[in-house]
N, C-alpha and C positions, 0 to 999 in steps of 0.2 A: 504493499499499500504506499501511497504518497508520491508526490509529483516528481521532484528531481532534486539533485544534490549539486552544490558547487562549493568549492573551498579554495580558497586562496592556495667500554671498548675492548671492550676487550676482544681480541682475536681469539678464536678457538683452535689455537695450535695444539697439536696432539703430542702427548707424551711419547717418548722414544722406546716404549716397550715393544717387544717383538714376540708374537705368538703365532704359531702355524696353526691354521684351521681351515676347514673346508666349510671355507664358508658354506494335475487333475483334468481332467477333460476340459476342453475349450469350447463350451457350448455356443457362446456368441461368435467366436472366431469361425465355427463351422457353418454359421448361418448366413454370413455376409460374403459376397464375392470379393476376392482379393485383387487389388490393383497393382501391387508391387510384389514382384518375386522376392525382394529382399526380406520382407516380413516373414515368409515361410521358411526361407533358408536360415534367417536369424534364429527363428524358434527352435529349429533342429539343432543349431550350434548351442543355443542357450541350455537346452536340455542336457546336452553332453557336458557343458561346463558345470552345471549343477551336480550332475552325477560325479564328476571328477573333483569337485571342490575347488574350482579355479580361484587361486589367490594371487594372480600375477601382480595386481596393484599393491596388495600387502607385502609381497616379496620386494617390490621397489622401495617401500618405506624401510624395510630391514636389510637392504642390499649392503650397507656398510658395517653391519654387525659382524665382528670377527671371532667372537667366542662361541663355544659349543654349549654354554650354560643357558638353561631355559628357566631358571629361578625355582623358588620353592612355592608350590601351590598355585602357580600362575595358570588360569584357565586357558583353554584352547581359543575360545571365542572372545572377540572384542577388537579394539582398535590398537594396533601395535606398531611402534616406531622406534628406530635406533636413534640414540641421542646425538649421533653425528650427522643425521640426515639433514640435507638442505633441499628445500622445495625449489624446483626449477622455475616454476611460473610465479611471477610477482604481480598481482593485480592491484589496480587503483580504484579508489571509490569513484562513483559516478559524479561527473563535474559538468559545469556549464558547457565546456567545449564538446562534451558528448551529445549535446542536445542538437537535433537538426535545425536548420535555419527556419523551416516552417513552424516548428514548435516553439522556437525562440520568439518569433513574431507573434504567434497566438498567445503566448503567455508573458508578454513584455509588461503588461499591467500588473500581473502577479508579482513579477520580479521587483518592480519599483515599490509596490506596497509592502512586500516582504522586507526589502531593505530598510525602509523607514521604520517598520515595526521592530526589526532585529536591532537597529541602532538604539531605539528607545528602551528595549528590553535589557540589552547588555551594557549600554553606556550610561543610561540614566537610572534605571531601576536596579541595575547590578544583579540581574537574574540571568539564569541560563535558559535560552530558548528551548521550547519543547522539541523542536527539530532545528538543529543548527546547520543550515545549508552552506555556511562558510567554513565550518570546522568539522569536516567528516573524520570519523576515527580511522586512522591509517591501519592497514592490514598488518598485524604482527602475527607471525605464524608460529606462535609459542604456547598456546593455551592448552591446559589439561583439565582434568575434572575439578570442579569447585569443591571447596570444603564446606561442611555445615549442613544442617537440616533445613527445613522450609520455613521462610519468613523471619529468620533471626539475623540476617545479614550473611554475606559470603565472603570468603577469601579464596581466590583461585590460585592454584599452584600449576605452573607450567609443566610441559612434558619433559623439560630438561631439569626440573626441580625448583625453579624459581617461584617465589611468592610475588605475584605480578599484576593481580586485578583485585580491586577491593570495593565492596559495596557494604559498608557498615552503616553509614547514614542512608536511611531508607530510599531506595530508588535512584541514588545518585552514585555514579561510578567514578573511580580514580584508577587510572592506568599507570602504575608505577612499579618497577621492579626494585625491591628493597634488597640490595646485594648482600647485606649482612645477615639476612634470614637464611640460614643454611643448616644442613646436617653435616657433621664431620665424623669420621670413623678413626678410632685409634686401636691398633693391634699390639698386644704385648705378649712377649714370650720369655718366661723365666725371669720375670721382673724388669724386663727392658722393653721399651717401645721400639718396634721393629718397622712400623708403617703408620703414618698419620696423614690423612687426605681430606680435603673439602670435597664433598661429593657433588661437585659442580664442574661443568666444562668451561665455565668463565675464567678469564684472567683479568680482573678489574684493575683499574689504577689505584684503588684504595685497598686497605687491609693486606698490605704486601707482606706482613709477617705470617700469613697463612699460606698453606700449600695449595694453590689452585691448579686448574687445568686438568681435571680428571679426563682421561681419554674416552671420548664419547663413543668411540667404536667398540668399547667394551661394555656398553650398557644399553638397555632398551626399556621403554615405557609401554604399559598395556593397560587400557582402560576399558572397563565394563561397568558403567556407572550404576550404583553410586560407589563402586570400589575402583581402585587403580593400583597397579603394581609397578614398581621401578626395580629392575634387576641390574646389580652392579657386581660382576665378577672382578675382583681386585687383581690387577695385572701383577703377575709374579708372586702372588701371595697363596694361591691355592685356597682362597676364601671367596664365597659368594654371598652377598647381601641381597636380600629381597625386602624392599619397603612396601608394605601393603597399607593403603590409605582407605579408611572406612568412614563414611558419613551416614548418619542415621535417617536415611530416605527410604521409608518402609511403607508399601501400599497398605491402605486401611488401618494405619496407625496414626492417631491424632495427638499422641503425647510425645514420645521420643522423636518422631519426625519433625517436631518443631524446634528441637535443641540446636543452639549455635555452638556445635562442637564437632571435632573430628578426632580419629585415633590413627596413629601411625604404628604399625607393628613391624619390627625389623627381625626377620628370620636370618639366622647366621649359620651358614654351612661351612664347617671346617674340614676340608679334605686332606689335611696334613696328618702325619703320623705322630703328631705331638699336640698337647692342648694349647690353647690360647685364651688370653683374657681380652675381651673385646668391649670397648666403650663406644657409644654413640653420643654426640653432643648436638643439641639443637640450640641455635642462637636466634634471637628475635629482637627486633628494634621496638621500642615503645612508640607505636604509630604505624602508619601505613606509607610513609614516604611523602605525605602531604605536608604542605607548608605549616600546618598546625602542630607538626612534630616538634617544631622550634619555638612554639609560643610560650613555653615555660610552664612550671608547675606540675610536670608529670614525674612520677616516682615509682619505684619497684620495691617489692618486699617478698621474702620467702614465706612459705606456709607449709603447714602439716595438718591433715584432716584425717581423723580415724572415725569410722562409722560402720556399724554392722560387722565388726571383726575385720574390715579391710581398711588400710591406710594408704593415703596418697600424699606425695610431697611435690613441691615445685616452686615456681616463682609467679607472683602477680605483677603485672605491668599496668598501673593505673594511669589511664590517658584522660587527663582532667580538663577537657575543653568546655567552654561555656555552653555550647549546644551539643547535645547527644554525647555526653562523656561515656566512656566504656572502660572495661578491664579486660586485658588479654591474660591468659593463663596457660603456662606450660606446666605439665605435671607428669608424674610417672607413679606407677603402683609399687608399693614396698613389698618386697618378697625376700625370702630367706637368703637367696643366692644372687640378689641384685644390689648394687651399690649406687645410690642416688646422691649426686652432688650438684652444686650450683655456683654460679657467680651472679650475685644480686644485681650488679650494675657494672657496665663498662661503656666506654665511649667508642662507637663504631667508626670513629675517624682515625686517621694515621695508620700505623702498621698493625695495631692490636697484638703485637708480639707477646705481651705478658699473658694474655688469655691463652694464646696457642702454647706458650711454654708451660703454663700451668697444667694443661691437659696432657702434654707430652711427657711431662716429668714422671707421672704416676698413673695416668689414665683416669684421673678424677680432678674435680675443681675444689677450690679452697673452702667453699660453703660458709661464707661470713654470716653472722647473725645480724638481725636488725634490718630496718628499711634504708633505702638510699635517700639522700636529701632531694628535695624537689629540684627539677631542672631549672636553670636560668634561661632567660629568653635568648634564643639562638643556639641553645644546647640540645643535643640529642642523646638519649640514653638507651642502652640495650641490656639484655640479660642472657644468661646461658644456663642450660640444664643438661647434665650428663648422667647417663645410666650405663653401668657396666655389669658384665656377667662372665663367668668361665664358660668356654665352649670345649668339650672334650675332643681328643683326636678322633678323626673320622666321625665327628658328631654334629649336633645341632642344638641351638638354643635360641631364644628370642628375647627382644626388649620391646617395651610398649611406651609410647608417649601419647599424651593427649594435648590438644590445643583448643581452648575455649575462648569465647569472647562474650562478655556480659554487658549488653546495652539494653536494659529492660524497659526503659521509658524513652520514647522517641517523640520528636516533633518533626513535621514536615517543613517545607520552606517558608510558609507564612508565619510559623511559630504561634499560631493562634490556639492550637489545642495539643494536649499531651495525650499520647496513645501508649498503651502498654502491649508488649509483645505476647503472643500466645504462650510461650514457655514460662512466663511468669505465673501462670495458673499452678504450676508444679514446683517453681523455684523462687517465687517471690519477686517483689518489685524494688527491693532495698539496694539493688546494685552490689550485693555481696554474695552472689550465687556462683561465681566462678570456681571456687574450690569444690562446691557440691556438684556442679555440672561436670567437672573433671572426674570426680569420684564416680559419678553415675556412668559416664562414658567408659571409664576403665574397668568397671565391673559388670557392664552390660553389653559391651560391643560384640561379644561372641554370640549372644542372643540375637543382636541385630543381624549378624552375618548368617545365622541360621534362617532367620526369616527371609532375608534377601535371596539366599540360595534356594529355599523352598518356592519362592515366587518365580525365580528366573529358571529353574531347572526344567520345567516342561517345555519351555520354548527352546532352551539351549540343547536339550536332548532330542528335539524333533529334527530327524535327519532330512525331512523334506523341505526344510527351510534353509536357504543359502547363508553362509557365514556372514556376509556383508549385512544382511538384514537383521541378524541377531545383534550385531555391533550397532547398527543405526537405531534399532528400536529402543535399546536401553541407554545408549550414550546421548541421544537427542533429548532424553528426560532431564538433562542438566538444567534446561531453561525453567522448569518448575521451581527450582531452587535459586538459580542465578539470573532470573529475569527481573532484577530489582525487586524481588518478591517481599511483601510484607503480609504477616499473619498476625492479627491483633485481636485483643478481647473487645467486645462490644461495650462501650461506655454505658453506665447505668442511665444516663440522661438522654441517650440516643433514641431517635425515632426513625426507623428506616422505611416507614410506610409511605413517605412522601405526603402525608397529611390526609390520606384517604384510608380510613380504617376498615377492618374486616366487616363490620356491620353495614358499611356503605359500599361494599364491593371491592374493597382494597385489601390491605394486609395488616397483620398485627404490628403494633409499634415496635415490638422486639420479637421477631419470629423465633420460635424454639430452637430451630437449628443453628441460627446465628449466635443465640445466647450460649448454646452448648459448644459449638465448634468454632466460633469466632468469625472474624471477617478476613477475606483473603483478596489479595490483589497482586497482579504482576504486570509488568510493562509490555507494551507492544513490542519494544525492542530496546536494547541498551542505548541506541542512538535516537529512537522515537519514543520520547519519554512521556508516555500517557498510560495510565493504569486501566487495565481491563478493556482495552480497545476492542469494542464488541464484534465489529465485523471481521476481525482477525481471530478473536477468541472462538468464533464459530468453528474454525478449523482446528485450533489448538485444544479445544475443550474436551476432545476425546481422552486425552491423557488424564484430565481430572476426573471425568465421570467414571472412567474405568478403574482408576487407582485410588483416588481420594474423593469419592462421590459426595461426601458431606461437604467438602469445600466447593465442589461444583455447584451444589444446590445453594449453598450460602451466597456464592456469587450471583446466582440467579435471583435471589430474594433482594439483594442490593439493587440489581439492575431494575427489577420489577418496582421497587419503591421509587427509583429515579423516573420510571416511566410516567407516573401519575403526577410527578412534581413539575414545576415550571420555574424558569428564571427569566423574567421579562427584560433584564438589562440588555440594552442594545449595544452591539459591538460590531466592528468592521470585520467582514469575511474577506480574506485576502484574494480569492480567486475572482469573485464577482465585483468586488469593490463596493458592495452594498452593505448597509447596516441591518441587522436582524437580531431577534432575541437569542440569548445564550442557549435557552432550553424551552422548548414548546411542550405542553402537556400532551400525554398519550402518544408520545413517540419514544422510542428507545434511544438513550443517549449514545453518542459515539464512544465516549470513555467516561470514567468516573473521576478524572482529574490528574493533575501534574504533581508529582512528589515535591517539586520546588514550590508548590502553592499549598492547597488544602484539599487533598482527595476526599471523596464522598460528600464533602460540603459544597464544593464548587466543581461541577462536572463540565464535560466538553471542553477540555483544554485545546483540542484541535480546532483551529479557526481558519483553515484554508478554504473549506466549503462550509455552507450552512447545511449541516447533516439532517436537519428536520426534514428536508426534501429528498434525502437519499432513499432509494427504493429497497435496499436489502436489509437495513438493520431490524426493522419490525418483523420481517419475515424470519430472520435468523433467530429471533427470540422465540418465536412460536415453534419453530422446528426443534430448538433445543429443549424447550419444555417437554414436548411429547417424547423425544428421544430420551431424556433423563428419567421420565416416568417409566418408560418401557424397560430401562436398564436397572432401575431401583425398585419399581412397584410402590413408590411412596405415594400413597393415595392422598395424604394431607397436602403434599406439595402440589399435586395436580389440582386439588380442589382450590388451593390459594391462587395458583397461577391462571386458572381458567378465566376469571373476569379480566385479568390484565391482558390475556391473549385476545379476548373479545375486543378490548379497547384499542389495542395496537392494530388489529385487523380492520376495525372501523375506521381508524385513522388512515390506513393504507388504501382504503377503497377509493379515495379521491384521486388516486393515480390511474384508475381505470376511467379514462376521460370519455370513451365512446361507448361504455356500458356493455362491451362484449365479453366481460368475465375475465379480461387479461389486462394487467397494468402496463403502462408505457413509461419508458425512460424519457427524460426531459430535454435531451439535446445537449447535455453536458455530462461530465464524469461523475454520476450521481450514485456511486456504489463503491465497494472496496477497491475496484480498479479506478482510483481517483484521478488518474491521468489518461484515461482511455474513454473517450466520449461514446455514448450510446443514444440512440434516437428511436422512439417508438418501442414496440415490444422487442425484447431481446431475449436471447437464449438463456443468459445468466439470471437476470431478474425475473423474466417470465417463468423460468423453471422453478426458481425459488418460491414464487407466488403460487404456482400450481401445487407444489409440494406442501406449502403451508396451508392452503385451502383443504387439501386432502387430510392432513393431520387434524385440522379443525373438525372435519367430519368425524374422524376417529374419537377425538376427545368429547365431542358433543354426544356421541353414543355412550361413552363411558360415564358422563355426568347425567345421562338421561334427559338431555335437552333436545327433543325431536324437532322443535321449530328451528333451532340453530343448525341441526344436521341437514334438514331439507333446504334451508337457505344456502348453506355452503356446497351442498351436493349440486344445486342448480348452478352455482357459480363455477364449480369445477367442471361440469359437463360443458358449459359454454366456453369456459376458458380454455379447456383442452382442445376443443375444436378450433378456436382461434389461433391457439399456439401452433397447431399443425399447419393450419392454412397459411399463416403469415411468415413462418420460420422454416419449416421442413422443406428441404430442397431435393429429397429423394435419397440422400446419403447421410446428411447430418443437419443440425439445426444451424441456420445462419446466425452470425454474431448479432445482428439486429435487422429490423425490417424497414430501415430508412430507404433502401433502394439505392444508397450511394455506392460509389465505386468499390469500397471495401466492406460493404455490409454483409458479403457472403464469406468473410474470413471464417476459418475454423478455429473456434475458441476451445482451448483445452479444458476449460472449467464449465462447459456447457451442460453437463449432466450433474451439477451440484445438487439440484433438487431431488433427483432420483437417488443420489448417494445417501442423502439423509433419510429418505423414505426406507431404503434397504437397511440402514443402520438402526431404524426404528422398527424393524420387522414388518414393514408395509411395502407397497409397490406392486402388489398382485391382487386379483380379485376385486372385491368391492372397494378396496382402498388403493386404487391404481390411478396414477396421474398421466403416465407415459407408456405408450405401447413398447413392449419389451423388444420387439424386432427393430424398432427405431432407435431405442437406446443402444442396442448392440451394434447397429450400423453406424451410429455416431461415434461410439467408442473405437470401433475399427478404423474409422476415418482419422480420428485423433491419433491412434497408434501409428498408422501408416504415414501420416503427414507431420504432425507436431512432434512425434518422437523419432520415427525412423528416418524421416527426411530432413531432420535438424542435427547438425553436428555429427553426422554419421551414426546417429542412434545411440550416442554415448553420453549425452548430457541431460536426460530427462525430456520433458515436454515443454516447448516453447509456448507462451501464452497464446499467441495468435499466428496462424499460418495461412498463407494464401492457398487456394485450390491447386495452383500450379506448382506448389512445393517450395515456396520461398517465404521467409518470415514476413509478417505484417509489420512494416516500419511506420505505421501511421501515428504512433504515439511513443512516448518514452517507456511505456509498460508493455505494449503488444509484442515487442520482440525480446522480452525478458523471460527468463525461467524463474518461476516462483516455487521454491522448494516445497513449501507447505501445500501449495495447490497440487503439485505433482503427486505428493503422498496421498492426498484426497482422491485424485484421479485413479491412482493405483488401487485404492480401497474399492471404488465403484467397479473397476475392471474385475476385481476378485469377486465382489458380490455377484456380478453377472456371468461368472464362470470363465473369465479371461485370466486365470492365474498367472500363466507364464508372461503374458503381456504386461500384467500389472507389476509383477516383480521386476521385469526388465525395464520398465518405465522408471520405477523408483530407484533402481540400482544406479541409473545414470547420475542422478542427483548425489547419491551418497559417494560414489567414486570421485565425482568432480569436487565436492566440498571437502571431504575428509581426506582423500588420498592424492588429489592433484593440486588443489589450490591452498592447502594448509590452513583450512578454516575450522579445524576441530574445536568443539566447544565454543563456537561463535558463528553457527550456521546463519547465513545471511537471509534476508528477505528474497533477494534476487541476484542473478548474474546474467550476463550476456554471453553469447557464443565466444566472444574474444574480449580480452582487455579489462573489463570493469565488473564491479559488483555494486550492490546497494544494501545499506543498512545491516551491519553486522549484528550478531546475536539477537535473533528475532523470534517472536512468539510462534508464528504459523507453523514451522516444521514439527511442532508437537503433534500435528495431524498424522504422523506415521502411526500412532496408536489406532487410528481408524482402519489401518491395514490389518492390525492385529484383531480388532473386532471383526472385520470381514473374514479373516481366516478362521476365527473361533466359530462364527455363526454359519460358515459354508461347510463345516465338516459334518459327517454323518451324525444323526440324531443320537446314536447310541454312545457317542464319545462326549465326555464332559468337556466344557470349554476350558481353555488354557488360562484365560485371563477374564475375570468377571467381577461383578459386584458381589461381595460375599454376604451371606445371611447376617453376619454380625455387624455389617455396615448399614443394614436396613433400619429405617425409622420404625417405631412401633406403629402397627396398622390401627387406624382409628375407624370407628363405625361411620361409614359414609354410603352414599348412594352410588358410588363409582363401581362400575362393573370391571372385573379383571379377566373375563373370559367372554369371547364373542363367537357366535356361530360362524363356521367357516374357517376357524383357526384352531384345528385339533392339536391337542398336546400342549397348548400354550400354558394352561393353568398349572399343570404339574411342574414345568420348569420354572414358572414365575414363583410358585410357593416355595421352591427350593432356593430361591434367590439367585438363580442363574440366569444368564442372558438367554432369552427364548431363541 
């Protein structure tokens, strides 16, 4: 989504160690005539590749790895890369020079208005723009799996081991590698240190007293989120270290999944014929590399906590800023054969030779008592924690560290309200929870891992799924945590109803699900700073509803309350140059606000278009309401949402200007493709409309509202006829019905409405909006043209393709690939029996982003065939979980789904008039009663 971007040392020399080493049936596909032989030949090749487990791209990422060591307990599946790897392709963010002359002329007014607004925002108000078109984030091909649970802030550790991306202040990112934050290993034999090395390939100009420059060719990183492994065979030492990083991101868990903590487990394999003493040291700066690190007043102190027979020790780093202060905590669990030592404070400037010498002398640190004095302005302070253990000859041992950060009370940019994070329900709001968080993490992480393994095992062990898919499915989940995510408690004085209470057809002031499970928000993207951007959440929402359904429903209640509210404040919208209200009643908001302002209180931070006239937002709400009910069977939720659905559909009716049962686009970019104009009935919005009308029929039946059923049934019949008449061309649905030169472009997202119907168990029989044979033909056209005729079939599906087989260059978005849209397209292909086409379509995006462009853990919104990308670290690619839903529901009935809403996640069923079984849907009630996806 969104229009366009414009924006104005150590060398990794290798150590001179020398080591010799060597180094389902396709129902739709069968029904539609094939235009290109390449599709058939490709599918044959693809079957062979799946059977042989083709990993050629992965092999490229590991091509510089020279060791034979594979680490301790590292899984087969995931994203793996040698620490010495360098990505050959270096892409740039989309800039003004990449916009065609015709688009520049068309949008010159927008450019002038944006420039004035940007100057006022940045230079006068001293605020960060919600989209900064002049300062795009440059591509840094360094990121690994983020640390921490959901909604408590994140710290991202790069795949080379650096601590390099920080989101502690809610929704606001700081991209800085703090070079002093490192792990160091010390090996001792017979009381003498024989090896000491910073486990980093860097050679920085600072900290020259440390031994830098670990040989990256001897190490690799492996991510299977929410865990990651780094394997370090120590050259010449016959010792292999495996660092396992664990974050508490556990489906259907609403307690530990909220904790701002991570655990590092170091498995040590000694393959020598003599024992060793091994110490690992963690050093951390008090701060994040931000300028406030030097603001003064920060201090450190050691701590010891004993609880329930378990003790932990470590160092607390108190970061005492005026706004959103926090405490970092390094800790280790005390055990009989472990020695824990610390250095409370040291300066990370200069050579730091004293600290290095302290460790090298005896494998431990001095462990002074007492706290450090507060820092002076301009001064930075760091701390160190070391843990040591004996490792027998030809044996194994392990060391454990935890890293926690406690920022319980937060304010957003406006500083108007204080919010408390979700984890405070379990650990308190007094900003003294860091020791308890660390204790809990170190004593519970093995339980977390068992839960993670039980969740992932059925998918990882499914030999019918290709390895790249397993990596993509789990690793793309990083954004649930690292999407600027906040998870807060609902304040006692909050009213989420929007002023329209239950007795008047609205919502309770404090819905039970929000009171119990809190409020959840995540950004559209790290560069597009708006919370819960709804047109994009439509795609991403599959991850939440399948894995944390209570958070999905909580978000829906917040949106529903915003629907019935209004904000008549007039403001300038940058595209049209016209003033209009911030929020109109009975329409779905674009977003629930900017973290640099006051989310939930002031919605619609997006001001490029007036989204009150967008055609997709209301429809996406209705479709999600029924899909969520279908997957959770929460009857109270459906009962609460039904009047809101009626209100937004009534509001949507005005877009059917000719009364034919089909809405029309208004001749500008009035939907999630906000740079791609649509005129009249369109495949995308028209399809979403028909699907929404179809689910309104279904919901009307469930709530026993026959009048509503008959009304929407009539609209569906008339609208479906108009849709076919105006858009169907015999092979696919035209982009729109304007009759303009490019109106017959092939849109990759033309079947989005059918996608949601299938995901909701609909699309056939009484609740069918589109003829199956036309959907199959359209998907076949998309596969042949948008996928196989674009970039050699290796980069996913381009948004728009001309029938003659060249991309549609009419807008800045029509010739882009949107990764989240591609995953949704793959899902509907799977639903319709095109399994191999769906997998191949999605594979192109994964290979491009993760293996070719170096965009791991920052999957962008879009890329073009060559040269550029747009909006790193974006929400929409979470739609890959729609593929898993399609795979789950497409398997034989006698197999239990792999990923589902569990019975323990379901809300208590209240007595209502809602029906949960409908004639013509045999077998539905049994699976629903069991809490499984029907």
